[in-house]
C-alpha positions in Angstrom: 114.4 254.5 49.1 115.1 258.0 49.1 112.8 260.1 51.0 114.9 262.7 52.0 114.0 266.8 50.6 110.6 267.7 50.9 110.5 268.9 54.4 111.8 272.5 54.2 110.8 273.5 50.5 106.8 273.0 51.6 107.5 275.3 53.9 108.0 278.3 52.2 104.8 281.1 51.4 106.8 283.9 48.8 109.9 282.4 47.3 110.5 279.2 44.8 113.6 277.5 43.9 115.1 280.3 42.8 113.5 283.1 44.3 110.4 284.7 44.3 108.0 285.8 41.0 104.7 286.8 40.1 103.3 289.4 38.0 103.9 293.1 38.2 100.7 295.0 39.9 99.1 291.5 41.2 101.1 288.7 43.1 104.9 291.2 42.7 104.0 295.2 43.9 106.9 297.6 44.5 105.3 297.1 48.0 106.1 293.5 48.5 109.5 294.6 47.0 109.9 297.1 49.8 109.2 294.2 52.8 111.3 292.3 50.8 113.9 294.7 51.7 113.2 296.1 55.3 113.1 292.3 55.9 116.9 292.2 53.7 118.1 295.7 56.0 116.7 294.1 59.4 119.1 290.4 58.5 122.2 291.1 56.6 122.7 295.3 57.7 125.7 296.8 56.3 126.6 297.3 52.6 123.4 295.6 50.1 124.2 296.0 46.2 121.1 296.0 44.1 121.0 295.0 40.4 117.9 294.3 38.1 117.0 292.9 34.4 116.0 294.5 31.5 112.8 294.0 32.5 110.1 297.4 32.2 109.2 297.1 36.0 112.4 296.5 36.6 113.1 300.4 37.9 110.3 300.7 39.9 111.3 297.2 41.8 114.5 298.4 41.9 113.3 301.6 43.8 111.1 300.3 46.5 113.4 297.3 47.4 116.5 300.0 47.6 114.4 301.9 49.6 113.3 298.9 52.5 117.2 298.3 52.6 117.7 302.3 53.5 114.4 302.6 55.3 116.3 300.1 58.0 119.9 301.3 58.1 121.4 299.4 54.9 123.7 301.4 52.9 122.9 300.5 48.8 125.5 300.1 45.7 123.1 300.0 42.6 125.1 298.8 39.3 121.6 298.5 37.1 121.6 296.4 34.7 123.5 293.3 35.4 123.7 289.7 35.2 122.9 287.6 37.8 125.8 286.0 37.7 128.1 290.0 37.9 126.1 290.5 40.6 126.8 287.6 43.1 130.6 287.7 42.1 130.2 291.2 43.3 128.8 291.0 46.2 131.4 287.7 46.8 133.7 290.2 46.6 133.2 292.6 48.8 129.2 293.3 50.3 127.5 292.2 52.9 124.4 291.1 50.5 122.8 291.4 47.7 119.1 291.6 46.1 118.3 291.0 42.4 115.4 292.6 40.6 114.6 289.9 37.4 112.0 287.4 37.1 114.5 285.2 35.0 112.5 283.2 32.4 109.1 283.8 33.0 107.5 286.3 30.3 107.6 290.1 30.9 104.7 290.4 32.7 107.1 288.5 35.3 109.9 290.0 37.7 111.0 288.9 41.1 113.4 288.9 43.1 116.1 286.8 43.8 118.0 287.2 47.9 122.3 287.0 48.0 124.3 285.8 50.1 127.7 287.4 51.4 129.4 284.4 49.8 127.6 284.4 46.4 125.7 282.8 46.3 121.3 282.3 47.0 120.1 282.5 50.2 119.2 279.1 51.4 115.4 277.7 52.3 116.2 278.0 55.8 117.2 281.8 56.2 114.9 282.2 53.3 111.9 281.1 56.4 113.3 283.7 58.3 112.7 286.7 55.4 109.3 285.3 54.9 108.3 285.8 58.5 110.3 289.2 59.0 107.7 289.8 55.4 104.6 288.4 57.0 105.3 289.8 61.0 106.8 293.4 59.7 109.6 292.7 61.8 111.8 295.2 60.4 114.8 297.0 62.3 113.8 300.9 60.8 115.8 303.1 61.6 115.5 306.3 62.7 115.4 310.1 60.1 120.0 310.3 61.5 120.4 306.9 61.2 119.0 306.0 57.5 121.0 304.6 54.8 122.4 305.9 51.9 122.6 305.2 48.0 125.4 304.6 45.3 125.4 304.3 41.6 128.4 302.6 40.0 127.3 300.6 37.0 131.1 300.1 36.0 132.2 297.3 38.9 129.9 295.0 36.3 133.7 295.8 34.2 135.2 293.1 37.5 133.2 290.0 36.9 134.0 290.8 33.3 137.7 290.7 33.8 137.3 288.0 35.9 135.3 285.3 33.2 137.8 286.5 30.7 140.6 286.4 33.0 140.3 282.7 33.5 141.4 281.1 30.6 144.8 281.6 29.1 145.4 284.3 26.6 144.2 284.4 22.8 141.9 281.2 24.2 139.7 281.8 21.1 142.0 283.0 18.5 140.0 282.4 15.0 137.3 281.2 16.4 133.5 283.2 15.4 130.5 283.0 17.6 127.3 284.2 17.8 125.7 285.6 20.5 121.9 285.7 21.4 121.8 288.1 25.1 118.1 287.6 24.3 117.3 291.5 24.9 118.5 291.5 28.3 121.8 292.8 30.2 123.8 289.7 28.4 124.2 292.6 25.9 126.2 294.4 28.2 129.1 290.8 28.6 129.0 288.6 26.8 129.7 289.1 24.2 132.7 291.4 25.7 133.6 288.2 27.3 134.3 286.3 24.1 135.7 289.7 22.8 138.9 288.9 25.1 139.2 285.4 24.3 140.3 286.6 20.7 136.6 285.6 19.4 135.1 287.6 16.6 131.5 288.2 17.8 128.2 288.6 15.8 125.1 289.1 18.0 121.4 289.2 18.0 118.4 290.8 20.3 121.2 292.2 21.5 119.3 295.9 22.1 118.3 295.6 25.9 114.3 295.7 25.7 111.7 294.6 28.4 108.9 293.7 26.1 111.8 291.2 24.7 110.7 292.2 20.8 113.0 289.4 19.3 111.7 286.2 21.2 110.8 285.8 25.3 113.4 285.0 28.4 113.4 281.2 27.8 115.0 279.8 24.9 113.8 277.3 22.7 114.3 275.5 19.8 111.5 277.7 18.2 112.8 281.1 19.3 116.0 280.4 18.0 115.8 280.2 14.6 117.1 283.1 14.0 120.3 282.9 16.2 120.8 279.7 13.9 120.5 281.1 10.9 123.0 284.0 12.0 125.7 281.3 13.2 124.9 279.4 9.8 125.4 282.6 7.4 128.7 283.3 9.6 129.7 279.6 10.0 130.9 280.3 13.6 131.8 277.3 15.2 128.1 277.8 18.0 125.6 280.8 18.7 124.8 280.5 22.7 121.5 281.8 24.2 121.2 283.4 27.6 117.3 283.5 29.6 116.3 286.8 31.2 118.7 287.4 33.5 122.1 284.9 32.3 122.9 282.9 34.2 121.8 280.1 32.1 123.1 279.8 28.7 122.0 277.6 25.7 123.8 276.1 22.6 123.2 276.0 19.1 126.0 274.2 17.1 128.1 275.2 13.7 124.7 274.1 11.4 122.5 275.8 13.5 120.8 272.6 15.1 120.0 273.3 18.9 122.0 271.2 22.0 119.7 270.4 24.5 120.4 270.7 27.8 121.8 267.7 29.1 124.0 267.0 26.0 125.4 270.5 27.0 125.9 269.8 30.8 127.2 266.2 29.6 129.9 267.5 27.2 130.7 269.8 29.8 131.4 268.0 32.6 133.5 265.8 30.5 135.6 269.1 30.0 135.8 269.5 33.6 136.5 265.9 34.7 138.7 265.6 32.5 141.0 268.5 34.0 140.0 267.6 37.6 138.5 264.7 38.1 136.3 264.3 41.8 132.5 264.0 42.5 129.4 266.1 40.2 127.1 267.8 41.6 123.8 268.1 40.7 119.5 267.6 40.3 117.6 264.4 40.0 116.2 265.9 36.7 119.7 265.8 35.3 119.7 263.2 32.6 121.6 259.7 32.6 124.2 261.1 30.6 126.1 262.8 33.6 126.0 258.8 35.1 128.1 258.2 31.9 130.5 260.8 31.9 131.4 260.6 35.0 132.1 256.5 34.2 134.4 257.7 31.9 136.1 260.5 33.6 136.8 258.9 36.8 134.0 261.1 38.7 130.9 259.9 40.9 127.9 262.1 40.4 126.0 263.1 44.4 121.9 264.0 43.1 119.7 266.8 45.1 116.3 268.4 44.6 116.0 270.8 42.3 117.1 274.1 42.9 121.1 275.8 41.7 120.8 276.9 45.1 121.1 273.7 46.7 123.2 272.7 44.2 125.8 275.6 44.8 126.0 274.9 48.7 126.2 271.1 48.2 129.2 271.3 46.5 129.9 274.3 48.8 129.5 272.4 51.3 131.4 268.9 50.4 134.0 270.8 48.8 134.5 272.1 52.9 134.4 268.8 54.4 138.0 268.1 52.1 136.1 266.4 48.7 137.4 267.5 45.6 134.3 268.9 43.9 134.9 269.0 39.7 131.3 270.6 38.1 128.1 271.3 39.2 124.5 272.9 38.4 121.6 271.7 36.7 120.3 270.0 32.9 119.0 273.7 31.6 122.1 275.4 30.6 123.0 276.6 34.6 126.2 275.5 34.9 128.5 275.6 37.7 131.8 276.0 37.9 133.4 276.0 41.2 137.1 277.3 40.3 135.3 280.6 39.6 131.8 280.9 42.4 129.7 279.0 43.2 126.3 280.1 40.8 125.0 279.2 38.2 126.7 281.7 35.8 126.3 281.9 32.1 128.6 283.7 30.6 131.0 281.3 32.0 129.4 279.0 30.7 130.0 280.2 26.9 133.7 281.2 27.8 134.3 278.0 28.7 132.9 276.5 25.4 135.3 278.6 23.5 137.9 276.6 24.9 136.4 273.3 25.1 136.1 273.8 22.0 139.0 274.7 21.0 141.0 271.6 22.6 138.1 269.4 21.1 139.4 268.7 17.5 136.1 268.5 16.4 133.2 270.7 16.1 130.5 271.3 18.4 127.9 268.7 16.9 130.5 265.2 15.7 131.0 266.3 20.4 127.3 266.0 20.4 126.6 262.9 18.1 129.0 260.9 19.9 126.9 260.6 23.7 124.6 257.8 24.2 121.0 258.7 21.8 119.4 259.2 25.5 115.5 260.6 24.4 114.0 263.3 26.5 111.1 264.4 27.5 109.6 267.4 29.4 105.8 268.0 30.1 103.8 270.3 32.4 100.6 268.5 34.0 97.9 270.9 35.4 96.9 270.2 38.9 94.6 271.3 42.3 96.4 268.9 45.3 99.9 268.6 43.5 101.1 267.1 47.0 98.0 264.4 46.1 99.2 263.8 42.9 103.0 262.6 44.1 101.3 260.5 46.5 98.9 259.5 44.0 102.2 258.2 42.0 103.9 256.9 45.1 101.3 254.2 45.9 101.4 253.5 42.3 104.8 252.4 41.8 105.5 250.5 45.1 107.2 248.1 42.9 109.7 250.4 41.4 112.8 252.0 42.5 111.9 255.8 43.1 113.6 258.3 44.8 111.8 261.3 47.0 114.0 263.1 47.1 111.8 266.0 44.7 109.0 265.2 44.1 109.0 261.4 42.7 111.7 260.2 40.7 110.6 256.2 39.3 114.0 254.5 38.0 113.6 252.0 35.3 116.2 249.8 34.2 115.7 251.3 31.1 113.9 255.2 31.9 113.1 257.1 34.6 110.5 259.5 35.6 110.8 262.5 37.6 107.0 263.7 38.3 107.3 267.7 40.8 105.7 270.5 41.1 107.6 273.3 39.6 108.8 276.7 41.9 109.0 279.3 39.6 105.5 278.4 37.7 102.0 277.5 38.5 101.8 273.1 37.4 103.6 270.2 37.6 107.1 269.4 35.5 107.7 266.0 34.7 110.5 264.8 33.3 110.8 261.4 31.5 114.6 259.9 29.9 114.5 256.1 28.5 117.2 255.0 26.2 115.7 255.2 23.3 112.3 256.8 22.2 109.8 253.6 23.1 110.9 253.0 26.1 110.3 256.7 27.1 106.6 256.2 26.2 106.5 253.6 27.5 107.9 255.1 30.9 105.7 257.8 30.5 101.8 255.8 28.8 102.5 254.4 32.2 102.5 257.4 34.5 99.8 259.6 32.7 97.3 256.3 33.5 98.6 256.8 36.9 97.4 260.1 36.9 95.5 260.2 34.7 95.5 264.0 34.4 95.4 267.1 31.1 99.2 268.1 30.1 100.3 271.0 28.6 103.8 270.7 26.2 
């Protein structure tokens, strides 16, 4: 039984697995944004780059966090609307820290802040707790009138990210390939179509007008929400369609037939592509499909599991690489893939480009590649509970005869299925993930778990 992983996460009071988020005007306010900016500037003196997604509340919160940063003596470089991975790339290339105003996949009434360290990764738990302590104690290094920071505005810096992604592949990689991009009315409209065009692709777009009300679909890509994308893929005879979440750190796909590619199958296909190029360690979370184990066996790699959260995955990848290990690939089974040769963060634009390269060399369409993978069945559910810790404890007590892993929540491992129950780090419920070798095995374990916890669920 693995019992590591829960202690630090429970100490955070504002930030979840990927930044702080809340409904604008209640949990997420300009006052909080300003205080985050003041705390960040007090901890990371220098020049801080600030960007935002397309949410209607973005300009107000961006203005507030910039005010806090400058009040504590740091200079600000505002890059405007930009994908989160593009901001992370810019931070790593020449800034002391970054702040991204985004609520990622949450609905439009939400917004939030992701804090980026100088190495381009999101701030880890220990430093985030220190940041929160400054916020709550008002321990800010406020400067006098003659020492406040200055602001510059440079949205053209996004071009550096586009060049880096497109330049990671040989010229003409996508020549002759047609693709469709669904930017979800978000910042990917400025980057992904251009990246794929530079690879030689013919690119069609949908939901490419920036709009923080998200009129075409919600920021979280779903099979139902991507029906127009699937239709356009079929109409244009495209090789695939790619869709992004609200800040474009994730990418999900529909194949050439317009069928949704489940994200864990996406992970497995990209893992195979990367590991064939360079065998080594694959880093992913305890919520990822066992397909990653199958592919690791095929390609001579091994899998290292972490708690859920791209921050943990990215920092584990960096730590293992610095220890001399060969790290081939990483990410999560939600479309958030990490390509370590590019940067240590989830990158939807790089994922879209890598899919072009994968299919160029595959000799088969995306639908055939997916169908060739083992037919594991995954069930995802949301559990509403007033006391999540008590619920996990109840399940732990009931499963003493099983192989359990407490890296993050509780994972129950059986020969033909596994289940993971953990509190969401971004929304007010618990997540239940179950996977089986077939539907019957998955539903048997689901029934066992639900019988123990005895609570309502919402899919």
